N, C-alpha and C positions, 0 to 999 in steps of 0.2 A: 391783537393779543389782549386778553383781558387780564386785569390784576386786581387784587383786593388789599385793603389795608389790614393792619394787625387785628383790629376788632372783628372784621369779617372773617379773617383766618381763624380766630378763636371760636367763632360761631360754627364754622365748618368742623373744627376739631371736636367741639362739644357734641355736635350731632353725630359725628363718627363714633365717639366713645360710648354714646347712649344706644346707638342702633346697630352697630356691627359687632358680631360675636368675637370676643377676644381669642385670637389664635397666634398673634405675632406682636412683638414689640416694635411699633412703627415710630419714626421720628415725627416731630410736630411740623410737618410740611404736607401740602396737598398737591400732587402732580396734576398738571392741567393739559400739557401738550408736549409733543416730541417731534423732532425732525433729524434724520441722519444720526449722528453720534451724540445728540444733545436732548435733554429734557428741560422743561421749564415748569416751575411751580406757580401757584395762583398769585404769588407776589411778583412774578416776572423774573425770579432768580434763575439763572442758567446753570445747568449741570453737565459736565462731560461724563458720559456714561461708559465706564469700563467694567460694567457688570452685565449689561445687555439682557436684563430680565432673567438672569441665570441661564445664559446661552440661548435665549429665546429669539431676540431681535437680530437674527443673523444678517439681515439687510439694512439694519438701522431702524430708526423709528419712522413710522408712517411712509414707507416706500410707495412710490406710485404704482408699482406692479400689483401690490396688494389692494390698493384703492380701486384700481381698474378692474381687477378680478372680481372683487365684491360687487362693484357697480354693475358690471356686465352680467354676472351670474344671477344677481338678485332680480334682474329684469326678465330673466328666463325661467328660473325655477329655484326656489329657496329650499323646499323640502317635499319629497314625494313618499317618504317612509322607507325604511331599510328593506322592505319587502320587494322593492323594485331596483333594478340597475338604473344608473343614470349616466349620462355621457361623460361628465368630468371624473366620475368614479373609475370608469373603464380606462380613460386616458391616463389618470394618475397611477393606477395599478400597473399599467403597461410600462410607464416611464420608470417607476421604481424597480420593477423586475428587470428591465433592460439595462439599467446602470449598476446592478448589483449581482450577486451570485445566487439570488433567490428566485423562486418560481411563483409564489403565491403571496397575496397581500390581504391583510385584514385591517380595517380602519376604525379608529375610536377618537376620543377627544382629549385624553390626558395620558401622560407617561405611565401612571399607575395602572390605567386600564389596559394599555398595551402589555405591560409586564404581567398583569393578572391573566391576560389572554395567553401569554407565553407559558405561564405556569400550568394553566388548564390544558393547553395543547400538549405539553410535555407529559402530563399525567394521563391524558387520553391515549397518547402514543404508548405510554408504559402499560396501560391497562389492556391494550390491544396486541402489542408486539413484545412486551418485556415481562410477561407473566404477572401483570398487575403491579409492577414497580411504580412507586409514587414519590420517593424521596428526592429532594433537590439539594445539591451542595452549593452554598454561596460563600461569600468572603466576609471576614470581619472588616468593619468600616465601609462596607459596600452600602449603596443606597438604591432601593428599587421602588419606592413609593409609599403612600400613606393609607392604602386600603388595609384591611386586617391581614390579608394574605401577603401583600408586598411588604408590610411592616414586619411580618414574621420572617420573611426572606431577608430583610435588611439586617446587617450585622452591627447595629448601633447599640452599644451597651446601655445607654440611657433610656432605651426603649424596652429593655428586658421586662420591666414590671408594668408596662402600660397595657391597658385594654385586655387584661387576661380574661379567659384563657387564649393563648396564642393559637394560630393555625399550625397544626403539627406537620411534620414531614420535611423540615429544613435543618440542615447541619451547616454550621459556620466554621470556616477554616481561615488561617492567615493568608494574605495575598502572596503570590509567588512561592507557595510552599506545596510542591507536588506530592511530597511524602504525606502531608496532612490530608490531601484529597485521597490518596491511595488508601490511607487508614480508614476513610469513611465509606469508600465504595463497597457495596454489598449487593445482594440479589434484589434489594428494594430500591436501588438507585436508578432513577430514570434520566437525570440531567445534572449538569453543572451550569450554574448561571452566574455571570460576573460582568463587571464593567471593564472594558479595555483600559480605561483610565478612571480611577476613582475620583469623581468630582467633589461631592460633598465630603468624602473621606480625606480630602486634602491634596488632591491632584497627585496620585501615585499610579504609575503605569505598570502594566504587565511586562515581565521580562520576555524577550524574544524566545529564548530557549525553553522557558517555562510553558509558554502558550503552544509552542511546537510539540512539546512532550505531552501537554494536556490534550491536544487534539488526538494524538496517537492513543493515549489512555482511553479517551472516550470511544474511539473507533474499536479498540481491542475489546472493550467491555460492552459494546453495543448501546452506549448511552449517548444522550444528546448534549451538544454544546450550545448554550444560549449566550449571546452577547447583548447586554443592555447598552445600547448606544443612544439612549435618551439625550444625554448631554454631548456625546462625542460625534454623533452623526451629522450628516449634511455639511461637510466641509470643515468642521471645527478643528480637526487635528492636522489639517494639511492635505488630507485625502478626502474623497467624498464620504467614505466610511472608515472608521478606525481599524476595522479588521484587515483592511488592505495593507496596513503597515507590517502585519505579522505573517503574511504569505500563507494564511490558512483561511478556511471557510467555515463559519459557524453553521449550525443547522437551523437556528432561529435568531432573528435580530429584531430588537425593538427600537423605535424612533419616536421622538416627540420634540418639544422645545423648538429648535430651529426649523423643523420641517414645515411649520406654519408661519414662521416669521413674526409671531405675535398673536396669530389666530389659533384658538384651541383645536389642536389636531395631533393625532398620534397614529402610528402604524406598527403592525407586527408582520414581519416578512418571514417566510418559511420555505424550506425545500419541498419539492413535490411529494416526497415520501411521508410528509407530515400533513398532507391534505386528508385528515382522518376524522374531523368533526362530523357528527351526525346531526340531522335536522334538529334545531333547537338547542344544541349544546352551547352555542356562543352567539352573542348578538348585542344589540343596544339601540336605543331610539335614534341616536345620531351617528351610527356607524355608516360611513360613506355618504354623509350629508352633502348635497351638491355645493353649497357655499364653501365648506371646508375643502372639498376636493378641488374646486377651482383655484382656491388660494394656494393649496399645497402644490398643485401643478405649476402655477405661476412662480412660486418661490423657488422650487427646485430647479426649474429651467433657468431662472435668473442666476442662481448660484453656479450653474454649469456655464452659461453664456458669458458671465462676467469673470469666470475663472477664479472664483473666490476661494476654493481650497488652496490654490497656488498662492493667493494673497495671504491667506492664514499662515502658510509656511514661512513666507518672507517676513511678514510683520511680527509673527511670533518670535522668530529668531532675533529681530531687531529689539523687541521688548526685553528679551533675555540678555542681549548684549548691553543694553542700557542699564539694566539692573546690576549686571556684573561690574559696571563702572563705578557704582556707588556702594557696593556691598561692604567693602572694608570700612568706609566712613561711618556707616550706620549699623555695622555688625549684622548684616543680613546673611542668612545661610540657606543652603539647600534650595537654590534657585532651580526650578524644574518646570517641565511642562511639555506639551505636544501641540504644535500649531498655536492657536489662540486660546488654549486652556492652560494657564500659567499660575504658578504659586511660588511663594518664598516664605521663609520663616524669620520671625523677629527674635531679638535676643531675650525678650520677656513676653509674658502672656498679656499683651496689651493690644491684641488684634481689634477688639471692639472699640477701644479708645481711638485707635488710628482711623478706623472706618468712620467714626462719628466726626472726628476733626477734619478728615478729608471732605466729608459731606458738607460741613460748614464752609469749606473753601470752594465748594462747587465741583467736587470729584466724587464719583460713585464707584466704590470698590467693595470687596466682600471679605469676611473673615470666617471661613468654615470651621476653623478650630482656634483655640485660645491664642496661639502664637503664630497662626498662619494667615497670610493674605493671599487672596485669589483674584486673578484678573481674567475676565471673560468678555472682552469687548466684541461688538458686532464685527462681522467678517469684512466689512467695508473700511475698517480703520486704516489710517495712513500713518507714515512716519511723523508727519507734522503733529497729529493728535497724540501720538505716543510721546513726543517731546513735550507737549503741553502737560500731559499726565505726569511725566517725570518731574517737571518743574513744580507742579502742585504737590506731588508726593514728597519731594525733597524739602519744600517749604514747611510742610507739616512735620516732617521728621526732625527738621532743625529746631522746631519749637518743643 
């Protein structure tokens, strides 16, 4: 393990601030390596990671299955162009369709690309089968990505004035409000698109009765139901896919983050009736790229073989139980979540302060809203690591 002194760290930071385009407020540390539940910076400081790259490192940092997949595939074929099939592409598509309710897979590199593909597919279906319908209903405080179309689909108020003009054709309604959706449905509606659990919106889940009635509403009106499972998919909620909790089947589902375990990878899965793209309608240079396909195949198989959805259910409940033990002492409220996607509210808008102080103590957590703390640890987390996290969190809260 290498480490640097304070002078060298400052040199790294000076180079970073001069050469990297500003898009995020980053702390004055430089991460160097990771293993399992931990990260180390260039000074050798160790961090317990309960953010997991925003639900990305589902197998923890630098798992052997990813290293092996990259090594083996890189010696066979790195890229042949998306104009050809490749062996891991076919294997991975078959795996995903076998373990889900879907029939077809499209691969890309980021969640925004997958959601963009879902939007395009829904509109293509609308143009062919719904008399040209193109409008998509989404939810307030939802999050679907940072392309122009996915930002327009996202219901974040602070984005309303950004990058005008917006892509038209999106209507935003409150979560779990069926009447609001009914009021928006018209002859131009082709789909409803939403997250089964709003991650960036603060970890708020769909109600069981709501999603059951929403599925019926979509069926009755001939419109599509799209589940954005970028954050909830691949075991995060205690099942392989969050839609399984609701006893319904979406028409389209998008995946990213955990599907690659840290390697850039996303997927859009769809029912057979949505196999409607014409030649040239959709694509991308790295769609189905062999390295990514080999990694995805290895990651998803590892999640299945290690029964990590089951672990997410057990460990998530343990985290919630531990939080409930301290909620009165620290005035924590609204402890909520599904599997290992968990949040709670602070008594004041000091989320960013708590995140910074925890980082100083060697704990990585997240504050998606001013008074909300979110925990998204890797699916390999154990009770021992949760106990360590709780000790560190309580120490910071005490101060």
